[in-house]
N, C-alpha and C positions, 0 to 999 in steps of 0.2 A: 743277955745284955743288949740294949739298943742304943746306938749313937746316931742320932739324926744329923744330916748335913745337906748342904745345897751346893752344887757345882755351878760356877758362873764363868765357865770357859777356862779355868785354871788348869794347866797341865798336871799339877800335883796339888794335893791338899793335905796339910799336916793335922791329924786328929789328936796329936799328943799321945801320952801313954794310955794304953788300954790294958787293964788287968783282967785276967781270966783265972778260973779255978776249975779243977777237975769235977766232973759230974759222973754219976753212976751210969748215965746213958752214953753210949759210944756213937759218935757221929760217923755216918757212912760217907759223908761228903758235904760240900758247901756249894750252893747254886746261887749266883748273883744275877738277879733279873732287873733290868733297867731299860728305859727308853731314852735315847739321846734326844735332846731338844733340837728341833728342826730349825728354829729361828733364833738368831742373836739380834737383840733389839737395842738400838741407841737412838738418841734424839735426831741425829742427822743422817743416819743410814741404818740399813738392816742387812742381814746376811742369812740366806736360806741354804741349809745344808742339803744339797741334792743327793750327795753320796749316802746320807743316812736315811733317805726316804726310799722305801722298798719299790715304789713306782718307777724310780729312775732306771731300773733294769729293763723296763719294757716301754717307757714313754719317750716322747720327743721332748726337746727343750721347750717347745711351745706349750706342750701339755703341762710341764712342771711350772711354767710361768703363771698358769692359772691359779696356782697355790701360793704364789709369792705375795706377801703384803705390799701394798702400794702399786701393784701391777694389775692391769685389767686386760683381758683378751676377749673381744666380743665375738659374736657369731660368725662374722666374716674374717676372723683371725687377725683383725687389726689390734695393735698393741698400744696401750697408753700407760705412761708412768706418771704417778702423782697427778692424774687427771689430764695429761697432755700427751699428744702423739709426737711431740718434738722432744726426743731424747737421743743419747748417744750410747754406743755399745763398744765395750772393750773386751778383748780376750787376753786373760792374764795380765791385765793392766796396760795393754797396748791397744791403741785404736785399730779397729778393723773396718775398712771402708765399706765392704760388702754387707757386713752385719748391720752397720748403721744405716745404709741406704735401703736395705731390703730385709729388715729383721723378721717380718712374718714369714716370708718365703724360706729364708735360711733356717729359722728355728723349727719350723714344722717338718723339716727334713733332716734335722740334726739329732742323733740319739743322745738322750740325757745321760747315758751311762758313761760318757767321756767327760762329764762336767762334775766338779767337786762342790763348788758353791756358786750361788748367784747373789751378788751384792747389789743392793738398790740404794744408791746415794741420792737422797731426795733434796739435800741441802748442800751442794758442793761449795766448798769454801773458795777463797780468792786464788788458791794455787791451782784450781782447776780452770780449764778454759771456760769462757763466759757462755759458750754455746750449750744448748740443750735445756729447753724450758722446763721439762718435767724432771730432769736429772740425768743420772748415769746408771746403766746396767753394766756390771763387770762380771764376766764369766771366768771362773778360775778352774783350771784343769788340775790333774793330780801332781801338784808340786807346791811345797810351802817352805818354811824356813828350816834350815838344818842347824843343829846346835853342836855338832861334833865333827870337826874337820878331819878327824882320823878315821871316820867310819868307812868301811869297805863292804860292798855288797850290792844287791840289786833287787828290784821287785818289778813285776810285770803283770799285765792282764790282757787276755784275748776275749773278744766278745763277738757274737753273731746274732742276726735276727732274720726271721722269715715270716712274712705275713701275707694276707690275701691280696694286698695291693703293692707289695714290694719286698726288698731285702736290704740288708745292711751288715756291715762288719766293722770292727775297730780294734785298736790296741793302744796300750801305753807301756812305756818301759822307762824306768828310772834306775840310774846307777851312780854310785859315788866311789871314787878311788882316792882316798886321802883328801887333798884340797880340790880335786877336779870332780865336777858333778855334771851329769847329762840327763836330760829328760826328753822323751820322744812320745808324741801322741798323734794318732791318726784315725780317720773315719772315712768310710765309703757308704753311700746310700743311693738306692735307686727306687723310684716310686712311680706308679701309674695311676692317674686320676681318670676314671672311665665314665662315660655317659653323663657329662656335666651339661645341664640344660639351662637355657635362659630365654625368657619371653619379655619383650619390651613393647610398650605402647606409648608413643610420643605424639603430642598434639601441638602444632604451632598455632598460637592464638594471636588476636589483635589484628587479623587481616580479614578481608571481606568474606572469604571462604576458608574456614579453618582447615589446615592440612593435617591428616592423620597418617601415622606410620605404624605398622605392626611388624615386628621382627621376632624370629625364632631361630635359635641356634643350639646345636648339640655337637659334642666332640670330646676328644681325649687330650690329655697332657701327660707327657713323659718327663720325669724329673730325675736328674742325677746330681749328686753332690759329693765332693771330695775335700777333705781338709787335713792338714798336717802342721804340727808345730815342733820345732827343735829348739831346746834351750840348753846352753852350755855355760857353766859357771866355774870360775877359778878364784879361790881365796888366796890372794897373794900373801897376806898375813892376817892377824886378828883385826887389823884396822882397814884393810883395803880389799875390795871385791870387784871383779870384772865379770860381767855376764854378756853373752851374745845370744841373740835369738833370731829365728827365721820362721815365718809362718806363710802357709799357702792355703788358699781356699778357692775352689772352683765350683761354679754352679751353672748347670745347663738345663734348659727346658726346650721341649719340642711340642708344638701345638698343631693339632689337625682338627679343624672345625668346618661343619657344613651349616649353611644358613639359608633362610628364605625371608625375603622382604617384600611387603606390599604397601603401596602408598596411594592415597587418593585425596582429592580436594586441592585447592590452591593451584600451584603451577602444574600439578599432576592431573588435573581434570578428573576424568572418570576413573583413572586408576593406572598403576604401574606395578608390575611384579617382576622380580628377578631372584635368581639363586646365586649364592656366593660360596667360595671355598677358600679358607685361609690355611696356609701351611707356613709355619715360621720356626726358626731355630735361634735360640739366644744362648750365648756363652759368655759368662762373666767370671773374672778371676781377680782375686785380691792377693797381693804379695807384699809382705812386710819383712824388713830386716832392721835390727837395732843393735846398738852396743851401749852399755851403761858402765860407768866407773863410779864406785861409791867409796868415799873416804871418811872414816871416823877419826876422832882425835883422842889421843891417850889421856889428856887431862880431863876430858868429859866425853864419854862415848855416846851421849845423846846429841852431841854436836856432829852434824853430818853434812858433807858436801857431795852432791851428785852431779855428774856431767853426762849428758845423754845425746845420742844421735839416732834418728829414725829416718828410714827411707821406705816409701810405700808406693805402689802403683796398682791401678785397678782397671785394666782393659776390659772393654765390653763390645762384643760383636753381635749384630742382629741381622739375619737374612729373613725376609718375609715376602711371600707371594700372596696376592689377593686376586682371585680369578672370579669373573662374573659371567652369568649365562642369562641372556634376555633376548627376546625377539623384537623389542622396541628399539629401533635405531634412532628415533627422534627424541629420546629421553632428555629432559632437562639436566639430568645427572651425568657426570662423566663416569661411564661404566667400562672404561678401558681397563684391561688387565694391567696390574702394576707389580713392580718388584722394588724392594728397598734394601739397600746394602748400607748399614749404618755402623760406624765405629766411634766409640767414645773412650776416653782414658783420662785419668787423673794421676799425676805424679807429684809426690810431696817429699820435700827434704826439710827435716825439722832439727833444730839445734836448741838445747835447753840446759839451763844451770839452776840448781836448787840448793839452798843453804838453810839449815835449821839449827838453832842454838838456844839453849836455856839462858835466860837473863836474870833469873832469880828463882826463889822457891815457888814452884808451881807455875812459872811463867816461861813462855816460849815465843820466839819470833821466827817466822818463816819468810824468806825472801827468795825471789826467783825471777828469771828472765827467759824469754822464749822467742824464737824467730822461725816462721814457717814460710817456705817458698812452695806455693801450690800452682801447678800449671794444668789447666783443663783444655782438652781438645775434643772437637766433635766434627766428624766428616760423614755426612749423610748423603748418599747418592741415590737418586730416584729415577726409575725407568718405567716407561709405559709401552703397551703393545695392544694392537687390535688384530694383527695378522699373524701372530706367532713369534715375531722377532721384536726384541726389546730395544728401545731407543732411549738414550740418556736425556733427561730433562733437566737442563742446567738451572732453569728458573725455580724449580721445586727442590733443588738440591742445596746443601749448605755446608760450607767449610768454615769452622768457627773456632776461635782460640780465646781462652779466658784465663788470665794470670791473676792470682790472688795472694799477695804477700801480707803477712801479719806479724807485727812486732808487739810483744806483750811484756809487762812487768807487774809484779804483785808484791804485797806485804800483808802478812796476817799475824795477829797477836792472839795468844791463848793464855787463859788464866784458870788455874784450878785451886780453889781455896775451900777447904772443908767440904761441905755438901754442894758447893756451887761450881759450875763449869761454864766459862764464857769464852766466846771467840768472836773476833771482828776482823774484817779484812777489806782491802780495796785492790781492784785489778784495773789496769789501764791497757787498752788494746787499740792500736792504730792499723788501719787496713788500706792497702793500695790495690785497686782493681783496674785492669786494663783489658778491654774487650776489642778483639780484632776479627773482622769478617774478611777472609781472604778473597772472596769473590765479590764483596760489596764494601770496599774500603770507605765509602762515604758515610756508612753507618757506624764506624768505629767510635768508641767513647771511653773515657777514663773517669774514675770515681774514687775519691779518698774520703775516709771518715774516721772519727774517733769514738770510742766507747769507754765510759768510766763505770765500772760495775762494783757496787758495794754488796757486802753480805755480813750477817751478824746472827748469833744464836746465843741463848742462855738456857741452862738446864739446872734443875735442882733435884738432888737425890733425897726423896722423902724418907726412905729407910732402905734396908737391904732388899726389899721386895718390889719397890716401885720408884719411878722417877717421872718428872714432868719437864717439858721444854718448850720454848718459843723460838722460832727461827724466821728470818726474813732474807730473801735474796732477790736480786735482779738478774735475769738471764736474757741472752740474745739468741737469735737463730739467723745465721747468714744463709741466703738461698744458695743451693748447690747448682751444679750444671744442669741437672734434670729439670729444675724450675726456670733457670735462666735461658736455656737454649731456645732460640726463636724458630728452630726448624719446624715446619708445618707438616704434621703427620696427617695425610689425607688418604690413608688406607681404607677408610670408610667413605663411600661416595656421599653419604648424607651428613657427615660431620667431620670436622677437622679439629686438631688440638695442637697447641704450641706453647712455648714458654714465654717469659717476659724478662728481657735483659735489664729492665729498669727497676727490678725489685730491690727494696731496701731491707736491711736486717730487722727482724722483729725485736721488740723490747718488752719483756714480760716481767711482772712483779708477783712474787709468791710469798704468802704468809702462812705459817702452819703452827698449830698447837698440838703437841704430842704427849700422850700419856702411856707409859709402859708399866705393866705389873707382871711379876713372874714368881711362881711358887713351884714346888715339886710336882703339883698336879695341874696347875693352871698357868697359862701364858696368854697375855692379852696386850694388844696394841690398839689404841684409838688415835686417829689423826684427823683433826679438824683443819681444813685447808681453804684458803681463798686465793684466787689468782685473777689477774686482769691484764689485758694487753690492748693498746689503742691502735696498733698498726700491724695486726696479724696478717700473715700471708694465707690466702684462701683461694681454692679453685672455684671457678664459677663458669656458667655457660650462658650463651645468648645466641639468637638468630641474626645472621647477616647475609643478605642476598639469598635467603631461603636455605642456607646451610647453617647447621648448629656449630658454633664455635665454643671451644673450651680452652681456658687459659688461667693465669694466676695473677693476683694483685695484692698490694698492701691495702686492702679495702675493708677490713673488719675490725670492729671493737668487740672484744669478747670478755666475759667474766664467768667464773665458775666457783660455786660454793659447794663443798663436798665433805663427806665423812667416810674415811676408810677404817675398817675394823678387821682385826685378825684375832681369833681365839683358838687356843689349843688346850684340850682337856685330856689329860692322861687318866682315864676313868679307872684303870687298873694297870698292873705291870705288863699286861699283854693287850691292852685296848687303848686306842687313841681316837678322839673325835676332833675335827678341825672345821672352822668356819672362816672363809676369806671373802669379804664382800665390800662393796662401796655403793654409795648413793650420792648424787649430786644434782644441783640445779644449774643449768647452763643458759646463758643469754648471748646471742650472736646478732650483731647489727652492722649493716653497711649503709651509710648515708649515700655513698656514690651510686649504689645500685637501687637504693630505696627499698631494701629488704631487711627483715628482722625475723628471727626464729628463737624459740626458747622452749624449755621443758625439763621435766624430771627424768633422770635415767639412772639405772642401777644394775648391779650384777651380784651374784653370790655363788660360791662353790662350797658344797658340803662334803666333807671327807670322813671316811671311816676306815680304820686299819685294825686288824685283829690277828694275833698269833694263835693259831689253832693247834690241836694235838699233832705230834710228830714234827713240830717246828714249821708247820705250813703257815704262810703269811698271806692274809687276804686283804685286799684294798679295794674300796669302792668310792667313786667320786661322782656327785651329781652337780651339774652346772646349769644355770639358767640366767638369762639377762633380758632386759627390757629394750625399748627403742633407744636409739642414739640419734643425735641431732647434728646437722650441719647448717650452713647458711641457707641453702635452698631446699632443704627437705629433711628426711629421716630414713632410717633403716630399722627393720624389726629385729627383735632379739632371737634367742634360740634356747632349746632345752636338749641336753644330751647326758648320757650315762657312760662312764668309763670304769673298768675294773681289771684286776689282775690277781693271780694266785701264784705264789712262788715258794721255792724251797731250796735250801743249800745242802750240799753233800761234801763228804771228804774234808771235814774240819773247816767248812765254809769256803773252800777253795773253788768249788763248782756251784754255780747258781743257775737254776732253771725256772723260767716263769712263762705263764700263758696269759695273754692280755687280750682285751676286746673293747670295742666301743660301738655305740649306736645312738641314734636319736630316740627320744621317748616315744615319738609317733611310730617308729619302726620303719618308715619309708624314706629315710634320709633327712637332710636339713633343707628347709625352704625359707628363703629370705625375700622379703618384700621391701622395696625401696620406693620412695616418692620424692620427686624434686619439682620445684615450680619456680620459674623465672618470670620476668615481666612479659615474655612473649612465648613461653612454652610450658607444658606440663608433661612430666615423664614418669611412667610407672614401670617397674621391673620386678619380675619374679625369677629367682635363681634357685635351682635345685641341685644339691650336692649329695651324692651317695657316700655316706661316711662309714657304713658298716665295715668292720675290720676285725680280724682275729689274727694273732701272731704268736710265735714261739721265740723266746730269747734264751740264749745260753752264754755264760761267761765263765772263764777259768782264770784264777789268779795264782801266781806262783812267785817264789823268791821271798826275800826278806824286805819288809816294809821300810822304805826310806823316805826322807824329805830332802828338798834341795834349797839352798840358801839363795835368796833373791834380794836385790837392792830395795831399800826403803822408799826410794823415789825413782820415777821413771817417766818417760814421755807419755802424755795422754792428750791426743788431739781430739777435740770434741766440738768443733766449731762450725759444722756445716749442716744446714737443713736440707733434706732431700724430700722428694715426693713420697709421703706416707699414704698415698691414696689406696683405694680398694684394688688397684692393680696388683698389690702385694697379697691380697687376701685370697683365700681358697675359693671364694665364690666368684672372683673376678680374674681367674686365670683364663677366663673366656676373653680372648684377646681383642674382640671387636669393640671399638669405642662407642658403639651404640648404647652400651650400658652406662648410664650417667650416675653420678652420686645422687 
């Protein structure tokens, strides 16, 4: 007898009465073979089940992101969501400053085995902060909703990894004793990037004698990461729940690079050569603590009030030495040895109230208010030396404070009627900014502004296998301290970089048409999207006094038309094929600089998973991408192959996997980039050895449990930080000679 059925995320499915009769054949046993769906698709968001993907036992979070619909990771490991590099990252529904500010660096050093799901919220409603043009990435760890407050027990997992370029370990532990629940999750990772090379050729044009610079660099980077989360929940009664959470993430990197620079023409006449040595250490920490109180109501348990408080801090310390060796004492350049001691920190206190209530059949109103007190500080001390002793340079140092308070309120209306689902909302945000330069009070300034942010979506369920939806939202991106900080970084004698305190928030408009189809064999998502922004923040470079300057400005009008596609084919009970790709046409224009750039760009990842005899699981992933474009140039794409083979033992409690990756050329990844301004041309070639093989072991024990969490919580998503190639694997080369 055959009873076909389709699961759509339901914890249980009633098949009714099934009648059987005896047969002359005697069954020796029953084997149920199934492949869990990796993606749950909705019109305004998607969820990728990392825990159900066998690659999660050996890959990093960045590797897994390459498989996630609506997410693109290019050859330089730069991440875009819904076609935009402006997005925000949460961990278990809580904002994480370090992840949002440095997603590429953090994710490529974070093991995926500690993550349960990756949610991509492409159309955040009014209750989300207005920040994040592309949307929101929410990473959830091993904890979900509990349904039995009398449950007693625990479950835990230990994991370890060793590879040719590093090692890592982690654990999680969940326990529940009646109404009290506890979840702990932690990871450690160390990694070494060896023999990274870069070659740059830069020409200053528009002068009587063009100046040419050639630069070569080689070096190593050591990376260490630690992260931990503790979540404690207490169910006072069936209507009231209190949760407390604490999260810590630390990220450290040490760079050691040797370089050689040669220059000729222009002010350098017949030529100048010098050698450089950069040694730097950077330590960043993100600390979050929160408390949430959730109150349901006996008359209607869908009516929920949530009160939340969040405090977070993100100190950042950088020590950097730049030493130079030259015989030319009359150089136009300042080749004095230099040392920088820089400290930055952001402290946030957030208060939030959310209220959700049904107002009729299929109708819901959501209301809320939020107040953020954000204080940024930056203290950069600069020292120079020519005789071995370092002297403090007050003119090049900066002590800077930036307070940013935000008051927000929102209202959102939802209607579900038959096959239709609509949602419309409006959010208001008022921002107070106060910038104080302790050493230069004459440059202090204040700025206040308002933002009214609408959003709307409508979806139609065609049948049980497919739906379609249309969504619109406006999003903003406030510049963070990394873009605002006017401190001049002159660690490179030929170039300087600095922020811009006068940046205004971006305002972007997004329209998307979504089609989802799912059967027991096929799952498909197609998203046609259009976005445009008339005051986008963009980095740009120019020459001034024969020194290359790099900074930021609201100088760009951009638009992007694109199609994202995700297809999953369960060819058999033990075979899966996946395709995740996107293609888009982008146009970038700056009337202020008189520059314009445009072009087609795309990427695709082909995946294959197979269960072999003896329950051995094989996974192969092929990745390729084309050029990507920015205002002043482009960067080439890449081709790479990743694979793993794994098996579980002892009733699936022990998992062992071997993984590896390599470029298709076999000699590492090589990226070429080109940029052109009104007065310069820059060409760069970066070589990254990515060959790696690793062994991963994990052990699970105890009884599987889940932990109850509040339906609403604080989500801060309102700060744009520098998403430049300094985050990318190819630009951990610390010298600013490498331009976009």
